[in-house]
N, C-alpha and C positions, 0 to 999 in steps of 0.2 A: 395608530397609537401615537400620541404626541410625547416627545421627549424634550424637556426644557433645555437641558444641557447635555453635551456629548458625554458618553460613558467611556471611561478609560478601560480598554481591554488589552490584556497582555496575552500574546499568542506564542506558544512554544513551537518555534520553527525548526527544531533540531533535525527532523527527518528531511526537511527541504534543504537545509544547509549541507547535511551529510551527502545528499544526492544532487548537489547543485549543478553538476556538469551534465551536458547532453550525452546520450548514449550510455548512461550508467545502467548496467545490467541488473542492479538491485532495486530499481524503481518498480515497485509492485503496486497493487491496488491501494495499499495503505498510503503510499506516497501520493497517489493521485487524489485521494480523499483530502489529505492535508492541503495540497496545492489548490484544489478547486474551492474548498471551503474558505481558505484565506482570501482567494481572489474575489469570491462573492461577498465576504464580510467587508472587504475594502470598499465595496460600492455602497454599503449601508451608511446613511448620514448620521445614524444614532451613535456610532462608535468612533472613538479615537484610538487607533490600533498601534501598539508598540510590540515588537517581537523580542523574544529572548531565546537563548540556547541552553537547555538544561542538561545536555549530554556532551557539549563541546566547550572546551575552555579556550577562548580566543579574545584578544583585545579588540576594542572598537576599531582601531587602525587596521589591524590584520583582517578583521571581518570584511571590510570593504574591498581589500585586496583580493580576497578569496573568491569574490563574486564577479561574474562577467557583467559588463555594462548592460543595463536593461533587464537584469534578472528581477523577478518578482520581489524578492526580499529587499532590494535596494530602495523600494518605495516607502519603507517604514523605518522609524527610529529604532535603534537597537539598545536594549537595556542589558548591560553585561554583568549582572549580579552573580552569575555562576562563575564567571572568569575571575572576578575580584575575590570571591570567597576562596577559590583555589589558591590564588596568590597569597592570601593571608595565611592559609594553612601551611603553605610551603615555607613562608617566612618564619612562622612560629616553630615549625619542625627544625629549621636550621638553627634558630636561637637555642632550642632545647639541646640539640646536638652539640652546639658550641659550649653550653654550660657543662655538659658531661665531659667534653674534651678538656676544659680548664681544670676540672677535678683530677684528671688523669696525668696532666703534665705540669711541670713547674717552669718550663722553658718559656721565658717572657717573649722571645722572638717568635716562637711557634704560635703563642696565643695571639700576639698582635697580627701576625701574618694571616691567621685564620679569621680574625675579626675584620681585617681589611677586605678579605675575599667576600665575606658576607655583605659588607657595605657596598662593594663594587657590584655584586650580583643583584642587590636589592636597593639600589639608590632611588628607585621609583616607589618605594614603599609608601611614603607620604601621599604620593599621587594615587596609589591603590586605595588607601584609606579615604582619601577625598572622594574618589569615585564611588566607593562603597557607601559612604554616608549619603552621597547624592542619590545612589540607587535605592537605599532604604527609604529616603524621602519620596522618591517617585513611586516605590511600591506602596507606600501609604496612600497614594492617590488612586491606585488601581482598584477598580470595582469588580472586574471579571477576569478570571484566568481561564484560558481555554487550551487544553492539550488534545491534539488530534490523534496522538498515539501513546506517548510515554507517560510513566507515572508522575504524580504531582510532587514537586520538590518540598522538602520539609519547611523551608523558609516561607513558602506560600501558604502551607497549611497553618502556620502559626499566626498569620495575619487574619483574624476572624472577620474583618470587614470585607475580605475578598470572597466572592462567590466563585466556586470552582466547578468547571464543566469539563468533562472528559469523554472522548469518543471511544466506544468499545466496538471492535471489529469482529471478533469471534472468540470462542474458547475451545478451539479444536484440539489443542495439545493436552487438554485435561479430560477429553471424552474417551472413555474406555474402548468404545467400539469403532473408533476411527484411527487408522494408522497414520502416523506422522513422523517426521524426522526427529531424531534425538535432539533434546534442547540442552544447551549449556546452562550450568547452574546460575550464571550471571546474565542469562538472556533477559531482555527487557520485559518479555511477557510474564515471566515469573515475578518480577518486581511489581508489575501491574496487579497481579492476583493478590499479592501480599498487601498491596495498598488499597484494595477495595474497601469502601466504607459507606456508611449511611448518610454522611453529610455532603458528599460530592454528588453533583447532578450528572447523569450519564445519558449520552445519546447512543443509540444502537442502530445499526444499519438495516435491521430486519426484525420482525416479530420472533423469528427463530432464534436470533442471537439474544434477544431480551429474555425469552423463556429459558434458554440454556443457562444463562448467567444466574437467573433467579433460582433455577432448579439445583445448580451445583453449589451456589454460594448464598443460600437463603438467610444465613445469620449475618452476613457482612453487608447486605444490600437492602435498600428501601425501595420497594416497587414504585412508590409514588415519585421517586426521583429518577426514574428511568423512562426515556422517551424514544419511541421508534422513529427513526429518521432515515427513510430509504435514500440511497445515494444514486449516482448516475454513472456515466462512462468516463474513462480517462481523458478522452478528447471528444470533440464533436465529430461524429461519423455520418456519412450519407452514402446512398448507392452510387457507385462509380464503376459501371460495367465497361471497361476499356481494355481490350486485349493487347493493344499496342503498348500502353503504359505498363500493363501487367508484365509483359515480356521484358521490358526495360528494368523493372524492379527485380524480377527473378534473376536476370543476368547479373545484377548488382550483388546477389548472394550466390553466384556461381552455378545457377540452374538454368538450363536451356529447356524450353518447353514449346511444343507446337501449339498453334492457336486452336487446333481441334482437340487437344488434350484437356482432360478435366482433373480437378484435384479436390480433395476435402482438406480442410484446414483445422489445425488445433493449436491453440496458444495457451501454454501453461508452463509451470516449472516441473521439476522432477520429484516433488513431494509425492510419496506413495499414494496418498488419498486422491490424487488427480487421476489415478487409474489408467495411465497412458498405455501400459503394456497390454492391458485387456482390450483397449480400444484398437490398438494396432493389430492384435490377434484377430478381432472380429473383421477388421477391414481386409486383411489378407485372406481370410476364409471366404469373404464376400466376393472378392475379385476372382479367386480361384474357382468358386462355384459357378460363376457366370462367364468365365473365360474372358475377362475384361483386360485389355492390354493398353488402354489409353487413360488410365486413372491413377493418380498419385496421392500420397498422403504427405502433406507438408507440415512439418513440425516447427512451430515458432516458439522460441524461448532459449534461454542460456543454460549452460552447464549440462548438456545432453551427452557428453562423451561416454559416461558409464552406461547410459541407457542404450546407446547404439550397440555396445557389446552385448548387453543383455538381450535385446530383441533379436539380434543375429543368432545368438545361441538358442534362444527359446523357440524361434520359428523356423529353424533350419530344416525341419522335417516337413514343412508345408509345401515345398517344391515351388515356391514363388520367389521371384527375383527381389533381392533386398534393395535394388536400385529404385524401386517404386516408393520407398520411404526416403524422403528428402528432408534433411535438417537444414533449416535456414539460419539457425543460431539466433542471437539477439536481433530483433527487428527495430530499425529506426522508427521514431514516432510517425514520420511523414509517409511511411510505407505500409503501415498497418491497415489503413482504410482500403486500399486497393486490393490487398490480399484477402481481407474479409469479403469484400463485394463480389469478387470473381470466383470465390469458392463455390463449388456446386452445392455444398452445405457445410455447416460448422458442427463439430462434435465436441461435447464437453460432459464426460461421464464421471464427474467427480463424486467421491463418496460423501463429501460434506463441504458446504460453503457457508460462510457467514453472510454473504450477499450473492456473489457470483457476477462479477463485472463483465467477463468475456462474452457470455451469451447475450447480455444486453447490448454490448458493442456490435456483435454480429447482426442482431436484429436491426439495429439502427443503420447498419451499412447495407441492409437489404439482402441478407443471407438467411436461408432456411436453417433452423437450429434443431439439433438433437441433443438433449441433455438429461441428466438424472432427475428423478422425481422426489428427491430427498431434501432435507434441511430447508434452506431458504429459497432454493431454485424455483419451486412453484410460485412463490411470491413474486419472483422476478419475471418469469416468462408467461405465467398465466396459461391460456390456451393457445398461445402464439408459437409454440414449439412442440415437437414430438418429445414427450417425456417417457422415460423407461426406467426400470430398476437398474442401478449402475452395473450389476454383475450378471445381467440376463443376456447371455450370448445370442440366443434365438431372437429375442426382441430387438437387439442391436442390429443384427444382420437384416432383419425384416425392415427396420427403419431405413437402413442404407438402401435396400431394394426399393422401398416405396418412393424415396426421394430421387433415386437415380433413374428409375424407369418412368416416372410420372411427372412430366413438366408442369401440368396443371396443378398438381399438389404442391410442387415447389413454389409456384406463383402464389398459391393461397397462403402458404406460410410466410412468404416474403411480405405480402400485404399485411397479414396479421402482425408480423414482427415489427414492421415500421410503425404501425398504429400503437402497438403495445409500448414501444420505446418512447413514444411521445408523452407517456404518463410520468416519466422520470426526467428530472433535470436538476442541475445544481442550484438553480434559482429556487425551486421548490424545497430542496433539501435545506438550504440555508434559511429560507423563510421560516421553516419549522423551528430551527435553532434560534433565530432572532426573536420570534414570538415567545418562546419559552424563557429565554434569557431576560427579556424585558418584563415578562410576567413575574419572574422570580425576584428580580432586584427592585 
């Protein structure tokens, strides 16, 4: 498709800015979607990309100070319309408070002193208004607004010439049959649900996500404006079967392991729907049944302190040493690949996923996968993984047995997984987005 002139696209980079530092434990799949989509969009010659922050109030000067040299966001111009808006509101509030104060006091010195403080604190107000007017002018030239996560700002909705595109990840918190962590009333997802509308164009990470949104919010959404856009992995993974490097990585997290030992790996957070306690229970019963003494369960992910207490209490009657459950904590980006690759197999028995990035990552890294057969996961793994009902203990233990005792079966799923993972890439994801954006505008 030919484009005569570059299209001005405004990208909400809030989640990338909020998680700009390495080793940030809150970087989830949503973060990686935003990161990789922006990275791929930047390669497209059709767009002139500017970034904005709809959840963070920060000046252009401080914006650059907050980012490390070479960070992805440093490559784009920053439009600070949210920051300027905040400053204007603060100034107006202070003026209103000053007017009320004048009515309450007749002391001229108090009035003057109060006024001087306002002037001192807001000497840059003309500058803010100058910036704001400049921002409004730039907004007038914007043709596309893209939000990878958060709801669309009102100022954007009011400019009818801007086509709005929003990425929907899942609607887990409003599904009655799926347990989830309690949500704060001001949680960003609640604002997303309130803001759903028929004018915005939506990208969904799976057919499952699209169907769920249409089922739950039929009156707010227009099916013709929703496009399935399968995503990919957080990083590029590949098979790396190296026991020496593995030992070095494990020592980094305080774990000593013999080269003859095996482990299964799980990478997730403590959301109840991840079904981690059930998975641990099945693993402990599996190794007890077969008297296995060189097999460990490695937990990757942050915030597991409360879970450690729960599984010790829950499984104390199984007569199995709790030392075989090893918690690595948050795993640095550069260490995830080696942990995936050298795992005997990867287990992910989530009760529900909008997409399910970890099973795809494990397959890409050359690891056999056991995962649930619900929600979007069959779309992701196809026939390249052993899929079971998330709460079927017998099926889970049998899957452990099949992969543990049958090296040939492991190799079959490794090969299938690597081939399956090739079907997904960020280039394909963003090509779908670009084609739809160009078609619509």
